[in-house]
A tleap script that builds the chain and sets N, CA, C and O, in Angstrom:
source leaprc.protein.ff14SB
mol = sequence {
  NMET ALA THR PHE ASP VAL VAL VAL ALA ASP
  PRO GLU GLU GLY ARG SER TYR GLN VAL GLU
  VAL GLU GLY GLN ASP ALA ASN ARG PHE ILE
  GLY ARG GLU ILE GLY ASP GLU VAL ASP GLY
  GLY ALA VAL GLY LEU THR ASP GLY TYR THR
  LEU GLU ILE THR GLY GLY SER ASP ALA ALA
  GLY ARG PRO MET ARG GLU ASP VAL PRO GLY
  THR GLY LEU ALA ASP ARG LEU LEU THR GLY
  GLY THR GLY TYR THR PRO SER ARG ASP GLY
  GLU ARG LYS ARG VAL SER VAL ARG GLY ARG
  GLU VAL ALA ASP VAL THR ALA GLN LEU ASN
  VAL LYS ILE VAL GLU TYR GLY GLU GLU SER
  VAL GLU ASP LEU LEU GLY GLU GLY GLY GLU
  GLU GLU SER CGLU
}
set mol.1.N position { 47.616 -22.907 -23.871 }
set mol.1.CA position { 46.829 -24.121 -23.736 }
set mol.1.C position { 47.076 -24.703 -22.346 }
set mol.1.O position { 48.202 -24.704 -21.849 }
set mol.2.N position { 46.023 -25.189 -21.743 }
set mol.2.CA position { 46.066 -25.681 -20.351 }
set mol.2.C position { 46.714 -27.064 -20.275 }
set mol.2.O position { 46.537 -27.907 -21.155 }
set mol.3.N position { 47.462 -27.263 -19.206 }
set mol.3.CA position { 48.066 -28.560 -18.881 }
set mol.3.C position { 47.951 -28.773 -17.388 }
set mol.3.O position { 48.322 -27.900 -16.603 }
set mol.4.N position { 47.443 -29.923 -16.990 }
set mol.4.CA position { 47.276 -30.247 -15.565 }
set mol.4.C position { 47.912 -31.569 -15.255 }
set mol.4.O position { 47.965 -32.463 -16.099 }
set mol.5.N position { 48.410 -31.697 -13.996 }
set mol.5.CA position { 48.718 -33.031 -13.454 }
set mol.5.C position { 47.463 -33.398 -12.651 }
set mol.5.O position { 47.095 -32.703 -11.704 }
set mol.6.N position { 46.819 -34.493 -13.041 }
set mol.6.CA position { 45.600 -34.914 -12.382 }
set mol.6.C position { 45.927 -36.134 -11.525 }
set mol.6.O position { 46.438 -37.134 -12.029 }
set mol.7.N position { 45.631 -36.047 -10.236 }
set mol.7.CA position { 45.829 -37.174 -9.320 }
set mol.7.C position { 44.475 -37.834 -9.166 }
set mol.7.O position { 43.552 -37.256 -8.593 }
set mol.8.N position { 44.360 -39.066 -9.689 }
set mol.8.CA position { 43.111 -39.813 -9.670 }
set mol.8.C position { 43.140 -40.776 -8.488 }
set mol.8.O position { 43.966 -41.687 -8.443 }
set mol.9.N position { 42.233 -40.570 -7.528 }
set mol.9.CA position { 42.118 -41.446 -6.364 }
set mol.9.C position { 41.094 -42.537 -6.659 }
set mol.9.O position { 39.999 -42.268 -7.152 }
set mol.10.N position { 41.477 -43.775 -6.345 }
set mol.10.CA position { 40.579 -44.935 -6.479 }
set mol.10.C position { 40.198 -45.369 -5.068 }
set mol.10.O position { 40.961 -46.093 -4.428 }
set mol.11.N position { 39.039 -44.946 -4.566 }
set mol.11.CA position { 38.660 -45.244 -3.163 }
set mol.11.C position { 38.495 -46.738 -2.898 }
set mol.11.O position { 38.740 -47.196 -1.782 }
set mol.12.N position { 38.087 -47.498 -3.902 }
set mol.12.CA position { 37.876 -48.937 -3.705 }
set mol.12.C position { 39.193 -49.682 -3.456 }
set mol.12.O position { 39.252 -50.599 -2.637 }
set mol.13.N position { 40.225 -49.285 -4.157 }
set mol.13.CA position { 41.507 -49.985 -4.037 }
set mol.13.C position { 42.457 -49.271 -3.071 }
set mol.13.O position { 43.457 -49.852 -2.648 }
set mol.14.N position { 42.154 -48.018 -2.718 }
set mol.14.CA position { 43.034 -47.265 -1.831 }
set mol.14.C position { 44.322 -46.834 -2.522 }
set mol.14.O position { 45.362 -46.713 -1.876 }
set mol.15.N position { 44.260 -46.604 -3.812 }
set mol.15.CA position { 45.447 -46.187 -4.607 }
set mol.15.C position { 45.171 -44.888 -5.305 }
set mol.15.O position { 44.020 -44.483 -5.467 }
set mol.16.N position { 46.240 -44.230 -5.720 }
set mol.16.CA position { 46.084 -43.021 -6.524 }
set mol.16.C position { 47.028 -43.125 -7.731 }
set mol.16.O position { 48.071 -43.775 -7.665 }
set mol.17.N position { 46.643 -42.477 -8.819 }
set mol.17.CA position { 47.395 -42.493 -10.060 }
set mol.17.C position { 47.574 -41.082 -10.541 }
set mol.17.O position { 46.629 -40.295 -10.487 }
set mol.18.N position { 48.774 -40.724 -11.021 }
set mol.18.CA position { 49.024 -39.386 -11.533 }
set mol.18.C position { 49.051 -39.436 -13.048 }
set mol.18.O position { 49.763 -40.245 -13.644 }
set mol.19.N position { 48.259 -38.553 -13.671 }
set mol.19.CA position { 48.094 -38.508 -15.115 }
set mol.19.C position { 48.290 -37.071 -15.578 }
set mol.19.O position { 47.702 -36.152 -15.009 }
set mol.20.N position { 49.098 -36.871 -16.592 }
set mol.20.CA position { 49.260 -35.526 -17.145 }
set mol.20.C position { 48.220 -35.363 -18.272 }
set mol.20.O position { 48.128 -36.189 -19.179 }
set mol.21.N position { 47.446 -34.275 -18.182 }
set mol.21.CA position { 46.365 -34.032 -19.113 }
set mol.21.C position { 46.639 -32.709 -19.813 }
set mol.21.O position { 46.977 -31.727 -19.152 }
set mol.22.N position { 46.500 -32.658 -21.157 }
set mol.22.CA position { 46.721 -31.432 -21.868 }
set mol.22.C position { 45.761 -31.340 -23.060 }
set mol.22.O position { 45.083 -32.312 -23.393 }
set mol.23.N position { 45.712 -30.198 -23.683 }
set mol.23.CA position { 44.909 -29.976 -24.862 }
set mol.23.C position { 43.391 -30.064 -24.578 }
set mol.23.O position { 42.895 -29.539 -23.582 }
set mol.24.N position { 42.696 -30.733 -25.472 }
set mol.24.CA position { 41.233 -30.837 -25.402 }
set mol.24.C position { 40.761 -31.487 -24.124 }
set mol.24.O position { 39.728 -31.096 -23.580 }
set mol.25.N position { 41.503 -32.484 -23.625 }
set mol.25.CA position { 41.127 -33.182 -22.407 }
set mol.25.C position { 41.225 -32.218 -21.199 }
set mol.25.O position { 40.390 -32.271 -20.296 }
set mol.26.N position { 42.226 -31.361 -21.190 }
set mol.26.CA position { 42.388 -30.390 -20.104 }
set mol.26.C position { 41.260 -29.350 -20.135 }
set mol.26.O position { 40.844 -28.850 -19.090 }
set mol.27.N position { 40.771 -29.030 -21.334 }
set mol.27.CA position { 39.699 -28.053 -21.453 }
set mol.27.C position { 38.407 -28.557 -20.871 }
set mol.27.O position { 37.520 -27.757 -20.569 }
set mol.28.N position { 38.263 -29.881 -20.698 }
set mol.28.CA position { 37.052 -30.389 -20.065 }
set mol.28.C position { 36.975 -29.985 -18.586 }
set mol.28.O position { 35.893 -29.990 -18.000 }
set mol.29.N position { 38.099 -29.643 -17.995 }
set mol.29.CA position { 38.121 -29.261 -16.576 }
set mol.29.C position { 37.931 -27.759 -16.404 }
set mol.29.O position { 37.440 -27.332 -15.359 }
set mol.30.N position { 38.302 -26.933 -17.396 }
set mol.30.CA position { 38.268 -25.484 -17.278 }
set mol.30.C position { 36.806 -25.038 -16.995 }
set mol.30.O position { 35.872 -25.452 -17.682 }
set mol.31.N position { 36.646 -24.184 -15.964 }
set mol.31.CA position { 35.346 -23.683 -15.646 }
set mol.31.C position { 34.569 -24.536 -14.637 }
set mol.31.O position { 33.570 -24.083 -14.078 }
set mol.32.N position { 35.020 -25.744 -14.411 }
set mol.32.CA position { 34.367 -26.624 -13.429 }
set mol.32.C position { 34.811 -26.211 -12.033 }
set mol.32.O position { 35.838 -25.556 -11.861 }
set mol.33.N position { 34.021 -26.603 -11.043 }
set mol.33.CA position { 34.307 -26.258 -9.652 }
set mol.33.C position { 34.510 -27.492 -8.824 }
set mol.33.O position { 34.192 -28.601 -9.252 }
set mol.34.N position { 35.047 -27.300 -7.625 }
set mol.34.CA position { 35.182 -28.421 -6.672 }
set mol.34.C position { 33.796 -29.003 -6.425 }
set mol.34.O position { 32.852 -28.266 -6.142 }
set mol.35.N position { 33.674 -30.305 -6.530 }
set mol.35.CA position { 32.406 -30.979 -6.328 }
set mol.35.C position { 31.725 -31.358 -7.628 }
set mol.35.O position { 30.823 -32.196 -7.625 }
set mol.36.N position { 32.143 -30.747 -8.767 }
set mol.36.CA position { 31.548 -31.079 -10.061 }
set mol.36.C position { 32.061 -32.426 -10.543 }
set mol.36.O position { 33.158 -32.862 -10.193 }
set mol.37.N position { 31.221 -33.081 -11.370 }
set mol.37.CA position { 31.604 -34.381 -11.911 }
set mol.37.C position { 32.036 -34.199 -13.392 }
set mol.37.O position { 31.481 -33.387 -14.133 }
set mol.38.N position { 33.041 -34.990 -13.774 }
set mol.38.CA position { 33.616 -34.963 -15.120 }
set mol.38.C position { 33.662 -36.390 -15.636 }
set mol.38.O position { 33.829 -37.332 -14.861 }
set mol.39.N position { 33.513 -36.549 -16.946 }
set mol.39.CA position { 33.612 -37.856 -17.592 }
set mol.39.C position { 35.038 -38.370 -17.439 }
set mol.39.O position { 35.982 -37.590 -17.568 }
set mol.40.N position { 35.219 -39.657 -17.169 }
set mol.40.CA position { 36.520 -40.269 -16.955 }
set mol.40.C position { 37.397 -40.290 -18.207 }
set mol.40.O position { 38.609 -40.481 -18.098 }
set mol.41.N position { 36.822 -40.100 -19.379 }
set mol.41.CA position { 37.619 -40.076 -20.590 }
set mol.41.C position { 38.640 -38.965 -20.615 }
set mol.41.O position { 39.602 -39.040 -21.380 }
set mol.42.N position { 38.474 -37.971 -19.835 }
set mol.42.CA position { 39.415 -36.829 -19.783 }
set mol.42.C position { 40.798 -37.256 -19.282 }
set mol.42.O position { 41.792 -36.605 -19.604 }
set mol.43.N position { 40.876 -38.324 -18.511 }
set mol.43.CA position { 42.150 -38.785 -17.976 }
set mol.43.C position { 42.539 -40.157 -18.507 }
set mol.43.O position { 43.492 -40.755 -18.007 }
set mol.44.N position { 41.833 -40.668 -19.499 }
set mol.44.CA position { 42.180 -41.934 -20.094 }
set mol.44.C position { 41.387 -43.156 -19.613 }
set mol.44.O position { 41.732 -44.296 -19.924 }
set mol.45.N position { 40.319 -42.897 -18.849 }
set mol.45.CA position { 39.453 -43.985 -18.404 }
set mol.45.C position { 38.372 -44.156 -19.448 }
set mol.45.O position { 38.030 -43.207 -20.153 }
set mol.46.N position { 37.827 -45.369 -19.554 }
set mol.46.CA position { 36.822 -45.704 -20.583 }
set mol.46.C position { 35.438 -45.307 -20.158 }
set mol.46.O position { 35.255 -44.685 -19.112 }
set mol.47.N position { 34.453 -45.664 -20.968 }
set mol.47.CA position { 33.054 -45.362 -20.698 }
set mol.47.C position { 32.621 -45.958 -19.364 }
set mol.47.O position { 33.083 -47.029 -18.970 }
set mol.48.N position { 31.734 -45.252 -18.677 }
set mol.48.CA position { 31.233 -45.673 -17.420 }
set mol.48.C position { 31.919 -45.067 -16.226 }
set mol.48.O position { 31.373 -45.109 -15.124 }
set mol.49.N position { 33.097 -44.504 -16.404 }
set mol.49.CA position { 33.829 -43.877 -15.322 }
set mol.49.C position { 33.416 -42.410 -15.159 }
set mol.49.O position { 33.343 -41.668 -16.139 }
set mol.50.N position { 33.150 -42.004 -13.927 }
set mol.50.CA position { 32.859 -40.599 -13.633 }
set mol.50.C position { 33.766 -40.168 -12.495 }
set mol.50.O position { 33.969 -40.900 -11.526 }
set mol.51.N position { 34.310 -38.958 -12.634 }
set mol.51.CA position { 35.248 -38.403 -11.653 }
set mol.51.C position { 34.633 -37.202 -10.969 }
set mol.51.O position { 33.878 -36.452 -11.588 }
set mol.52.N position { 34.949 -37.012 -9.695 }
set mol.52.CA position { 34.525 -35.817 -8.959 }
set mol.52.C position { 35.749 -34.999 -8.581 }
set mol.52.O position { 36.700 -35.546 -8.023 }
set mol.53.N position { 35.750 -33.693 -8.870 }
set mol.53.CA position { 36.847 -32.821 -8.535 }
set mol.53.C position { 36.817 -32.590 -7.035 }
set mol.53.O position { 35.803 -32.143 -6.499 }
set mol.54.N position { 37.925 -32.890 -6.345 }
set mol.54.CA position { 37.959 -32.726 -4.884 }
set mol.54.C position { 38.894 -31.616 -4.453 }
set mol.54.O position { 38.895 -31.241 -3.280 }
set mol.55.N position { 39.688 -31.082 -5.361 }
set mol.55.CA position { 40.610 -29.978 -4.973 }
set mol.55.C position { 41.685 -29.804 -6.012 }
set mol.55.O position { 41.609 -30.347 -7.115 }
set mol.56.N position { 42.715 -29.016 -5.631 }
set mol.56.CA position { 43.815 -28.775 -6.536 }
set mol.56.C position { 44.695 -27.665 -5.991 }
set mol.56.O position { 44.504 -27.207 -4.864 }
set mol.57.N position { 45.663 -27.232 -6.795 }
set mol.57.CA position { 46.555 -26.170 -6.416 }
set mol.57.C position { 47.151 -25.528 -7.658 }
set mol.57.O position { 47.101 -26.083 -8.756 }
set mol.58.N position { 47.724 -24.329 -7.454 }
set mol.58.CA position { 48.396 -23.658 -8.559 }
set mol.58.C position { 49.899 -23.994 -8.559 }
set mol.58.O position { 50.344 -24.814 -7.756 }
set mol.59.N position { 50.656 -23.389 -9.423 }
set mol.59.CA position { 52.072 -23.694 -9.550 }
set mol.59.C position { 52.856 -23.298 -8.295 }
set mol.59.O position { 53.901 -23.886 -8.015 }
set mol.60.N position { 52.376 -22.329 -7.550 }
set mol.60.CA position { 53.051 -21.909 -6.316 }
set mol.60.C position { 52.664 -22.778 -5.115 }
set mol.60.O position { 53.217 -22.619 -4.026 }
set mol.61.N position { 51.722 -23.686 -5.314 }
set mol.61.CA position { 51.317 -24.560 -4.215 }
set mol.61.C position { 50.141 -24.060 -3.398 }
set mol.61.O position { 49.777 -24.670 -2.392 }
set mol.62.N position { 49.539 -22.943 -3.826 }
set mol.62.CA position { 48.381 -22.426 -3.108 }
set mol.62.C position { 47.172 -23.307 -3.400 }
set mol.62.O position { 46.843 -23.525 -4.566 }
set mol.63.N position { 46.498 -23.823 -2.358 }
set mol.63.CA position { 45.412 -24.760 -2.557 }
set mol.63.C position { 44.120 -24.064 -2.985 }
set mol.63.O position { 43.901 -22.887 -2.698 }
set mol.64.N position { 43.278 -24.822 -3.675 }
set mol.64.CA position { 41.921 -24.370 -3.971 }
set mol.64.C position { 41.062 -24.636 -2.752 }
set mol.64.O position { 41.185 -25.678 -2.108 }
set mol.65.N position { 40.177 -23.672 -2.433 }
set mol.65.CA position { 39.259 -23.845 -1.318 }
set mol.65.C position { 37.840 -23.761 -1.807 }
set mol.65.O position { 37.496 -22.915 -2.632 }
set mol.66.N position { 37.013 -24.659 -1.283 }
set mol.66.CA position { 35.626 -24.753 -1.687 }
set mol.66.C position { 34.807 -23.514 -1.318 }
set mol.66.O position { 33.810 -23.215 -1.976 }
set mol.67.N position { 35.214 -22.801 -0.283 }
set mol.67.CA position { 34.429 -21.656 0.194 }
set mol.67.C position { 34.871 -20.330 -0.397 }
set mol.67.O position { 34.408 -19.276 0.038 }
set mol.68.N position { 35.776 -20.366 -1.402 }
set mol.68.CA position { 36.232 -19.160 -2.087 }
set mol.68.C position { 35.720 -19.189 -3.519 }
set mol.68.O position { 36.120 -20.064 -4.288 }
set mol.69.N position { 34.843 -18.257 -3.905 }
set mol.69.CA position { 34.281 -18.258 -5.275 }
set mol.69.C position { 35.318 -17.834 -6.317 }
set mol.69.O position { 36.283 -17.140 -5.999 }
set mol.70.N position { 35.106 -18.261 -7.568 }
set mol.70.CA position { 35.930 -17.820 -8.685 }
set mol.70.C position { 37.242 -18.550 -8.822 }
set mol.70.O position { 37.451 -19.622 -8.254 }
set mol.71.N position { 38.138 -17.926 -9.608 }
set mol.71.CA position { 39.428 -18.544 -9.903 }
set mol.71.C position { 40.612 -17.792 -9.281 }
set mol.71.O position { 41.730 -18.308 -9.270 }
set mol.72.N position { 40.387 -16.622 -8.782 }
set mol.72.CA position { 41.487 -15.758 -8.329 }
set mol.72.C position { 42.002 -16.086 -6.942 }
set mol.72.O position { 41.517 -16.985 -6.256 }
set mol.73.N position { 43.013 -15.310 -6.561 }
set mol.73.CA position { 43.620 -15.436 -5.235 }
set mol.73.C position { 42.796 -14.682 -4.206 }
set mol.73.O position { 42.186 -13.654 -4.503 }
set mol.74.N position { 42.790 -15.217 -2.987 }
set mol.74.CA position { 42.087 -14.517 -1.897 }
set mol.74.C position { 42.884 -14.779 -0.616 }
set mol.74.O position { 43.381 -15.882 -0.387 }
set mol.75.N position { 42.988 -13.756 0.194 }
set mol.75.CA position { 43.595 -13.895 1.524 }
set mol.75.C position { 42.477 -14.144 2.515 }
set mol.75.O position { 41.556 -13.340 2.658 }
set mol.76.N position { 42.577 -15.273 3.198 }
set mol.76.CA position { 41.537 -15.671 4.152 }
set mol.76.C position { 42.176 -15.883 5.524 }
set mol.76.O position { 43.302 -16.372 5.628 }
set mol.77.N position { 41.445 -15.511 6.569 }
set mol.77.CA position { 41.869 -15.792 7.928 }
set mol.77.C position { 41.338 -17.166 8.275 }
set mol.77.O position { 40.133 -17.328 8.466 }
set mol.78.N position { 42.212 -18.164 8.362 }
set mol.78.CA position { 41.784 -19.560 8.522 }
set mol.78.C position { 42.016 -20.046 9.949 }
set mol.78.O position { 42.994 -19.687 10.605 }
set mol.79.N position { 41.085 -20.872 10.397 }
set mol.79.CA position { 41.231 -21.532 11.694 }
set mol.79.C position { 41.526 -23.003 11.490 }
set mol.79.O position { 41.673 -23.734 12.470 }
set mol.80.N position { 41.616 -23.462 10.259 }
set mol.80.CA position { 41.897 -24.842 9.942 }
set mol.80.C position { 41.307 -25.206 8.601 }
set mol.80.O position { 40.727 -24.352 7.930 }
set mol.81.N position { 41.444 -26.468 8.191 }
set mol.81.CA position { 40.908 -26.882 6.919 }
set mol.81.C position { 41.968 -26.880 5.836 }
set mol.81.O position { 43.165 -26.899 6.125 }
set mol.82.N position { 41.526 -26.857 4.594 }
set mol.82.CA position { 42.429 -26.860 3.452 }
set mol.82.C position { 43.301 -25.620 3.447 }
set mol.82.O position { 42.789 -24.500 3.446 }
set mol.83.N position { 44.603 -25.804 3.443 }
set mol.83.CA position { 45.538 -24.689 3.381 }
set mol.83.C position { 46.196 -24.319 4.671 }
set mol.83.O position { 47.191 -23.594 4.672 }
set mol.84.N position { 45.652 -24.814 5.815 }
set mol.84.CA position { 46.264 -24.457 7.091 }
set mol.84.C position { 45.841 -25.448 8.169 }
set mol.84.O position { 44.662 -25.777 8.309 }
set mol.85.N position { 46.836 -25.918 8.932 }
set mol.85.CA position { 46.600 -26.794 10.075 }
set mol.85.C position { 47.175 -26.105 11.305 }
set mol.85.O position { 48.391 -25.968 11.433 }
set mol.86.N position { 46.296 -25.670 12.212 }
set mol.86.CA position { 46.762 -24.970 13.430 }
set mol.86.C position { 47.536 -25.902 14.355 }
set mol.86.O position { 47.264 -27.102 14.400 }
set mol.87.N position { 48.492 -25.359 15.087 }
set mol.87.CA position { 49.294 -26.185 15.990 }
set mol.87.C position { 48.721 -26.196 17.409 }
set mol.87.O position { 49.103 -27.031 18.229 }
set mol.88.N position { 47.791 -25.254 17.700 }
set mol.88.CA position { 47.142 -25.267 19.026 }
set mol.88.C position { 45.739 -24.720 18.866 }
set mol.88.O position { 45.423 -24.112 17.843 }
set mol.89.N position { 44.896 -24.926 19.860 }
set mol.89.CA position { 43.515 -24.473 19.841 }
set mol.89.C position { 43.415 -22.949 19.738 }
set mol.89.O position { 44.142 -22.218 20.411 }
set mol.90.N position { 42.524 -22.500 18.905 }
set mol.90.CA position { 42.275 -21.074 18.798 }
set mol.90.C position { 43.238 -20.333 17.876 }
set mol.90.O position { 43.082 -19.130 17.665 }
set mol.91.N position { 44.225 -21.027 17.326 }
set mol.91.CA position { 45.200 -20.372 16.471 }
set mol.91.C position { 44.576 -20.094 15.089 }
set mol.91.O position { 43.866 -20.927 14.526 }
set mol.92.N position { 44.872 -18.882 14.563 }
set mol.92.CA position { 44.398 -18.476 13.249 }
set mol.92.C position { 45.552 -17.921 12.442 }
set mol.92.O position { 46.546 -17.468 13.009 }
set mol.93.N position { 45.433 -17.951 11.143 }
set mol.93.CA position { 46.500 -17.448 10.272 }
set mol.93.C position { 45.896 -16.966 8.965 }
set mol.93.O position { 44.970 -17.576 8.430 }
set mol.94.N position { 46.436 -15.859 8.456 }
set mol.94.CA position { 45.984 -15.350 7.152 }
set mol.94.C position { 46.794 -16.084 6.075 }
set mol.94.O position { 48.025 -16.071 6.078 }
set mol.95.N position { 46.064 -16.718 5.161 }
set mol.95.CA position { 46.671 -17.549 4.143 }
set mol.95.C position { 46.131 -17.155 2.767 }
set mol.95.O position { 44.949 -16.844 2.623 }
set mol.96.N position { 47.001 -17.171 1.766 }
set mol.96.CA position { 46.589 -16.902 0.371 }
set mol.96.C position { 46.157 -18.224 -0.253 }
set mol.96.O position { 46.932 -19.180 -0.294 }
set mol.97.N position { 44.909 -18.276 -0.742 }
set mol.97.CA position { 44.362 -19.481 -1.359 }
set mol.97.C position { 43.710 -19.137 -2.711 }
set mol.97.O position { 43.463 -17.966 -3.000 }
set mol.98.N position { 43.438 -20.142 -3.521 }
set mol.98.CA position { 42.774 -19.979 -4.820 }
set mol.98.C position { 41.292 -20.277 -4.661 }
set mol.98.O position { 40.865 -20.928 -3.707 }
set mol.99.N position { 40.536 -19.792 -5.604 }
set mol.99.CA position { 39.092 -20.038 -5.643 }
set mol.99.C position { 38.790 -21.471 -6.058 }
set mol.99.O position { 39.689 -22.219 -6.442 }
set mol.100.N position { 37.527 -21.845 -5.979 }
set mol.100.CA position { 37.079 -23.230 -6.227 }
set mol.100.C position { 36.949 -23.594 -7.696 }
set mol.100.O position { 36.719 -24.760 -8.016 }
set mol.101.N position { 37.090 -22.630 -8.599 }
set mol.101.CA position { 36.905 -22.885 -10.016 }
set mol.101.C position { 38.240 -23.205 -10.694 }
set mol.101.O position { 39.235 -22.526 -10.437 }
set mol.102.N position { 38.278 -24.222 -11.552 }
set mol.102.CA position { 39.485 -24.611 -12.265 }
set mol.102.C position { 39.756 -23.597 -13.371 }
set mol.102.O position { 38.853 -23.207 -14.111 }
set mol.103.N position { 41.019 -23.179 -13.469 }
set mol.103.CA position { 41.399 -22.188 -14.510 }
set mol.103.C position { 42.753 -22.619 -15.101 }
set mol.103.O position { 43.328 -23.643 -14.730 }
set mol.104.N position { 43.236 -21.774 -16.052 }
set mol.104.CA position { 44.557 -22.051 -16.670 }
set mol.104.C position { 45.692 -22.027 -15.667 }
set mol.104.O position { 46.716 -22.667 -15.906 }
set mol.105.N position { 45.562 -21.323 -14.562 }
set mol.105.CA position { 46.626 -21.205 -13.576 }
set mol.105.C position { 46.685 -22.423 -12.655 }
set mol.105.O position { 47.622 -22.550 -11.866 }
set mol.106.N position { 45.713 -23.310 -12.742 }
set mol.106.CA position { 45.726 -24.514 -11.936 }
set mol.106.C position { 46.794 -25.442 -12.475 }
set mol.106.O position { 46.864 -25.697 -13.677 }
set mol.107.N position { 47.639 -25.953 -11.562 }
set mol.107.CA position { 48.723 -26.831 -11.961 }
set mol.107.C position { 48.420 -28.292 -11.676 }
set mol.107.O position { 48.817 -29.174 -12.437 }
set mol.108.N position { 47.702 -28.551 -10.555 }
set mol.108.CA position { 47.383 -29.901 -10.174 }
set mol.108.C position { 45.910 -29.978 -9.751 }
set mol.108.O position { 45.401 -29.097 -9.057 }
set mol.109.N position { 45.240 -31.055 -10.187 }
set mol.109.CA position { 43.868 -31.311 -9.800 }
set mol.109.C position { 43.783 -32.609 -9.057 }
set mol.109.O position { 44.457 -33.570 -9.430 }
set mol.110.N position { 42.996 -32.678 -8.037 }
set mol.110.CA position { 42.741 -33.926 -7.324 }
set mol.110.C position { 41.308 -34.340 -7.655 }
set mol.110.O position { 40.372 -33.553 -7.515 }
set mol.111.N position { 41.155 -35.600 -8.101 }
set mol.111.CA position { 39.830 -36.110 -8.403 }
set mol.111.C position { 39.698 -37.486 -7.799 }
set mol.111.O position { 40.694 -38.162 -7.540 }
set mol.112.N position { 38.446 -37.906 -7.571 }
set mol.112.CA position { 38.230 -39.288 -7.148 }
set mol.112.C position { 37.202 -39.947 -8.030 }
set mol.112.O position { 36.348 -39.269 -8.602 }
set mol.113.N position { 37.268 -41.231 -8.148 }
set mol.113.CA position { 36.346 -41.963 -8.977 }
set mol.113.C position { 35.046 -42.170 -8.185 }
set mol.113.O position { 35.070 -42.678 -7.064 }
set mol.114.N position { 33.913 -41.772 -8.780 }
set mol.114.CA position { 32.639 -41.950 -8.089 }
set mol.114.C position { 31.771 -43.009 -8.779 }
set mol.114.O position { 30.908 -43.609 -8.138 }
set mol.115.N position { 31.989 -43.243 -10.066 }
set mol.115.CA position { 31.308 -44.302 -10.798 }
set mol.115.C position { 32.338 -45.107 -11.587 }
set mol.115.O position { 33.212 -44.537 -12.240 }
set mol.116.N position { 32.233 -46.401 -11.524 }
set mol.116.CA position { 33.205 -47.296 -12.161 }
set mol.116.C position { 32.655 -47.901 -13.454 }
set mol.116.O position { 31.455 -48.140 -13.595 }
set mol.117.N position { 33.581 -48.142 -14.399 }
set mol.117.CA position { 33.256 -48.828 -15.630 }
set mol.117.C position { 33.564 -50.300 -15.513 }
set mol.117.O position { 33.728 -50.818 -14.409 }
set mol.118.N position { 33.644 -50.982 -16.646 }
set mol.118.CA position { 33.872 -52.416 -16.662 }
set mol.118.C position { 35.343 -52.789 -16.510 }
set mol.118.O position { 35.659 -53.766 -15.832 }
set mol.119.N position { 36.245 -52.034 -17.123 }
set mol.119.CA position { 37.656 -52.369 -17.066 }
set mol.119.C position { 38.282 -51.891 -15.752 }
set mol.119.O position { 37.790 -50.933 -15.156 }
set mol.120.N position { 39.349 -52.533 -15.292 }
set mol.120.CA position { 39.963 -52.142 -14.039 }
set mol.120.C position { 40.758 -50.842 -14.194 }
set mol.120.O position { 41.303 -50.564 -15.262 }
set mol.121.N position { 40.815 -50.082 -13.161 }
set mol.121.CA position { 41.523 -48.794 -13.183 }
set mol.121.C position { 43.011 -49.002 -13.392 }
set mol.121.O position { 43.650 -48.226 -14.103 }
set mol.122.N position { 43.572 -50.039 -12.783 }
set mol.122.CA position { 45.010 -50.287 -12.922 }
set mol.122.C position { 45.375 -50.635 -14.348 }
set mol.122.O position { 46.444 -50.237 -14.811 }
set mol.123.N position { 44.523 -51.370 -15.071 }
set mol.123.CA position { 44.788 -51.688 -16.470 }
set mol.123.C position { 44.754 -50.425 -17.332 }
set mol.123.O position { 45.528 -50.298 -18.281 }
set mol.124.N position { 43.873 -49.509 -17.006 }
set mol.124.CA position { 43.700 -48.295 -17.833 }
set mol.124.C position { 44.751 -47.223 -17.530 }
set mol.124.O position { 45.222 -46.554 -18.449 }
set mol.125.N position { 45.122 -47.050 -16.274 }
set mol.125.CA position { 46.043 -45.976 -15.913 }
set mol.125.C position { 47.469 -46.443 -15.652 }
set mol.125.O position { 48.353 -45.624 -15.403 }
set mol.126.N position { 47.696 -47.737 -15.708 }
set mol.126.CA position { 49.058 -48.235 -15.582 }
set mol.126.C position { 49.477 -48.602 -14.179 }
set mol.126.O position { 48.671 -48.618 -13.248 }
set mol.127.N position { 50.761 -48.897 -14.047 }
set mol.127.CA position { 51.329 -49.342 -12.796 }
set mol.127.C position { 51.754 -48.201 -11.882 }
set mol.127.O position { 52.398 -48.443 -10.862 }
set mol.128.N position { 51.407 -46.950 -12.228 }
set mol.128.CA position { 51.863 -45.795 -11.482 }
set mol.128.C position { 51.151 -45.552 -10.159 }
set mol.128.O position { 51.331 -44.508 -9.531 }
set mol.129.N position { 50.354 -46.504 -9.747 }
set mol.129.CA position { 49.579 -46.302 -8.519 }
set mol.129.C position { 50.439 -46.307 -7.280 }
set mol.129.O position { 51.426 -47.038 -7.195 }
set mol.130.N position { 50.066 -45.501 -6.337 }
set mol.130.CA position { 50.775 -45.422 -5.046 }
set mol.130.C position { 49.789 -45.671 -3.953 }
set mol.130.O position { 48.651 -45.206 -4.012 }
set mol.131.N position { 50.218 -46.409 -2.945 }
set mol.131.CA position { 49.360 -46.691 -1.787 }
set mol.131.C position { 49.117 -45.385 -1.054 }
set mol.131.O position { 50.042 -44.601 -0.841 }
set mol.132.N position { 47.856 -45.154 -0.665 }
set mol.132.CA position { 47.523 -43.976 0.121 }
set mol.132.C position { 47.758 -44.309 1.595 }
set mol.132.O position { 47.415 -45.398 2.055 }
set mol.133.N position { 48.336 -43.375 2.317 }
set mol.133.CA position { 48.549 -43.585 3.757 }
set mol.133.C position { 47.301 -43.184 4.511 }
set mol.133.O position { 46.587 -42.263 4.115 }
set mol.134.N position { 47.044 -43.888 5.606 }
set mol.134.CA position { 45.838 -43.601 6.388 }
set mol.134.C position { 46.192 -42.877 7.648 }
set mol.134.O position { 45.309 -42.549 8.440 }
savepdb mol mol.pdb
quit
């Protein structure tokens, strides 16, 4: 059975909340891809909330990349972006990354709120919010 740590970003407040999701709620994410929208009930938000999947990683810390299809591992020669930050111009590196589709091997998902409901996010997800650095 799938279990994810879901990091919910609240762009309006500039905070993020970490929620552990398992069982039926975790199955709502299986098969979805980066950019897909999911009902907020999957992480404990009430009606009216919609979440967009923005990324994630597996247990080894390999990031999901939007330009890699499927769920498997792929070795990509990267010049920057998710999974690699070059230290000088023109630098490239071969990096192992995951595909854009959420699977059982996904350990952490990053989502952001795109539609808000009536209740406040802090009341629903608790005091676990952390300030995002800019």
